[in-house]
C-alpha positions as CSV (number, residue, x, y, z in Angstrom):
1,X,-364.6,-60.0,-119.9
2,X,-368.0,-60.4,-121.4
3,X,-369.7,-63.5,-120.1
4,X,-371.7,-64.3,-123.2
5,X,-368.7,-64.4,-125.6
6,X,-365.7,-64.9,-123.4
7,X,-363.9,-62.0,-125.1
8,X,-362.5,-59.0,-123.4
9,X,-364.7,-55.9,-123.5
10,X,-364.0,-53.5,-126.4
11,X,-362.1,-50.6,-124.8
12,X,-361.6,-48.6,-128.0
13,X,-358.5,-47.3,-129.7
14,X,-358.1,-44.2,-127.5
15,X,-355.6,-45.5,-124.9
16,X,-353.4,-47.0,-127.6
17,X,-353.5,-43.7,-129.6
18,X,-352.5,-41.7,-126.5
19,X,-349.6,-44.0,-126.0
20,X,-348.4,-43.2,-129.6
21,X,-348.9,-39.5,-129.4
22,X,-347.1,-38.9,-126.1
23,X,-343.6,-39.7,-127.4
24,X,-344.2,-37.6,-130.5
25,X,-345.3,-34.6,-128.4
26,X,-342.3,-35.1,-126.1
27,X,-340.0,-35.2,-129.1
28,X,-341.5,-32.0,-130.6
29,X,-341.2,-30.2,-127.2
30,X,-337.6,-31.3,-126.8
31,X,-336.6,-30.2,-130.3
32,X,-338.2,-26.8,-129.7
33,X,-336.4,-26.3,-126.4
34,X,-333.1,-27.4,-127.9
35,X,-333.5,-25.3,-131.0
36,X,-334.5,-22.2,-129.0
37,X,-331.5,-22.7,-126.6
38,X,-329.1,-23.1,-129.5
39,X,-330.5,-20.0,-131.2
40,X,-330.1,-18.0,-128.0
41,X,-326.6,-19.2,-127.5
42,X,-325.5,-18.2,-131.0
43,X,-327.5,-14.9,-131.0
44,X,-326.2,-13.7,-127.7
45,X,-322.6,-14.7,-128.5
46,X,-322.2,-17.4,-126.0
47,X,-320.8,-19.6,-128.8
48,X,-319.5,-18.9,-132.3
49,X,-318.9,-15.3,-131.4
50,X,-316.6,-13.2,-133.8
51,X,-313.6,-11.3,-132.4
52,X,-315.8,-8.3,-131.9
53,X,-319.6,-8.4,-131.6
54,X,-319.9,-6.6,-135.0
55,X,-317.6,-9.1,-136.7
56,X,-314.9,-6.5,-137.4
57,X,-311.5,-6.1,-135.9
58,X,-311.4,-3.9,-132.9
59,X,-310.6,-0.4,-133.9
60,X,-307.3,1.2,-132.9
61,X,-306.1,4.7,-133.7
62,X,-303.3,3.6,-136.1
63,X,-304.1,0.0,-136.8
64,X,-305.6,0.6,-140.3
65,X,-304.6,2.0,-143.7
66,X,-306.4,2.7,-146.9
67,X,-305.5,1.3,-150.3
68,X,-307.0,3.0,-153.3
69,X,-308.6,0.8,-156.0
70,X,-308.0,2.2,-159.5
71,X,-310.9,3.5,-161.5
72,X,-312.8,0.8,-163.3
73,X,-314.9,1.5,-166.4
74,X,-317.6,-1.1,-167.1
75,X,-319.4,-1.1,-170.4
76,X,-323.1,-1.6,-169.8
77,X,-325.6,-3.5,-172.0
78,X,-327.3,-1.6,-174.8
79,X,-330.8,-0.3,-173.8
80,X,-329.9,0.1,-170.2
81,X,-330.1,3.9,-170.3
82,X,-326.4,4.3,-169.7
83,X,-323.4,3.3,-171.6
84,X,-320.7,3.1,-168.9
85,X,-320.2,2.8,-165.2
86,X,-317.2,4.6,-163.7
87,X,-316.3,3.0,-160.4
88,X,-313.5,3.4,-157.9
89,X,-313.0,2.8,-154.2
90,X,-310.8,2.4,-151.2
91,X,-310.0,-0.7,-149.1
92,X,-309.7,-0.2,-145.4
93,X,-307.1,-2.8,-144.3
94,X,-305.2,-3.8,-141.2
95,X,-302.0,-1.7,-141.2
96,X,-299.8,-4.9,-140.9
97,X,-301.4,-6.3,-144.1
98,X,-301.0,-3.2,-146.3
99,X,-297.9,-4.2,-148.3
100,X,-299.2,-7.7,-148.9
101,X,-302.6,-6.5,-150.0
102,X,-301.1,-3.9,-152.4
103,X,-299.6,-6.8,-154.3
104,X,-303.1,-8.2,-154.7
105,X,-304.4,-5.0,-156.3
106,X,-304.8,-6.6,-159.8
107,X,-306.7,-9.5,-158.3
108,X,-309.0,-7.1,-156.5
109,X,-309.7,-5.1,-159.6
110,X,-310.5,-8.4,-161.5
111,X,-313.0,-9.5,-158.8
112,X,-314.7,-6.1,-158.8
113,X,-314.8,-5.9,-162.6
114,X,-316.3,-9.4,-162.9
115,X,-318.9,-8.7,-160.3
116,X,-319.9,-5.3,-161.8
117,X,-320.3,-6.9,-165.2
118,X,-322.6,-9.6,-163.8
119,X,-324.9,-7.0,-162.1
120,X,-328.1,-6.2,-164.1
121,X,-327.8,-2.6,-165.3
122,X,-331.3,-1.8,-164.1
123,X,-330.2,-2.6,-160.6
124,X,-327.4,0.0,-160.8
125,X,-329.9,2.8,-161.2
126,X,-331.8,2.0,-157.9
127,X,-330.9,4.1,-154.9
128,X,-330.4,1.1,-152.6
129,X,-328.2,-0.7,-155.0
130,X,-325.0,1.1,-153.8
131,X,-325.4,-0.5,-150.3
132,X,-325.9,-4.0,-151.8
133,X,-323.0,-3.5,-154.2
134,X,-320.7,-2.4,-151.4
135,X,-321.6,-5.4,-149.3
136,X,-321.2,-7.9,-152.1
137,X,-317.8,-6.4,-153.2
138,X,-316.5,-6.4,-149.6
139,X,-317.4,-10.0,-149.1
140,X,-315.7,-11.0,-152.4
141,X,-312.6,-9.0,-151.6
142,X,-312.4,-10.5,-148.1
143,X,-312.5,-13.9,-149.6
144,X,-309.6,-13.1,-151.9
145,X,-307.5,-11.4,-149.1
146,X,-308.2,-13.9,-146.4
147,X,-309.7,-13.6,-143.0
148,X,-309.0,-10.4,-140.9
149,X,-307.1,-8.4,-143.5
150,X,-309.8,-6.2,-145.1
151,X,-312.1,-4.3,-142.7
152,X,-314.3,-2.3,-145.1
153,X,-314.7,-1.2,-148.7
154,X,-315.6,2.4,-149.4
155,X,-317.0,3.4,-152.8
156,X,-315.5,6.7,-153.8
157,X,-316.8,7.0,-157.3
158,X,-320.0,5.6,-158.9
159,X,-321.0,7.4,-162.1
160,X,-323.4,6.1,-164.7
161,X,-322.8,7.9,-168.0
């Protein structure tokens, strides 16, 4: 205490500020450690791992079959440089699901047709577009068929005319 004014000496704001910053820093450090640990657990497959590390069914010599997808002709927008896209493919499916999936063929064609009509015609001419198209179509077909039935989608014909 100061004898002249009987008030405690001015110690400044620094100790009080340190007391407020310490819990915030501990929270940030804890969140970083927990986030990093969670990322590692998912990334390494300790939790939420698919049946196979690639996310596909384990390959067996005779555990799959191919279902052809009929040729689809898509009219392209005027001014795109091409008038039509001729497209066909093959579904790689689990052998046990073949009969059931053959019944869904009209639905598969509808999904593919709707997706191809929504794609910008300029994107179809790019070399890397085939990889994107294949991945997008596969994802949509797997959604229609259900989990574990369709392994892959192979594009067998892709002609811009």
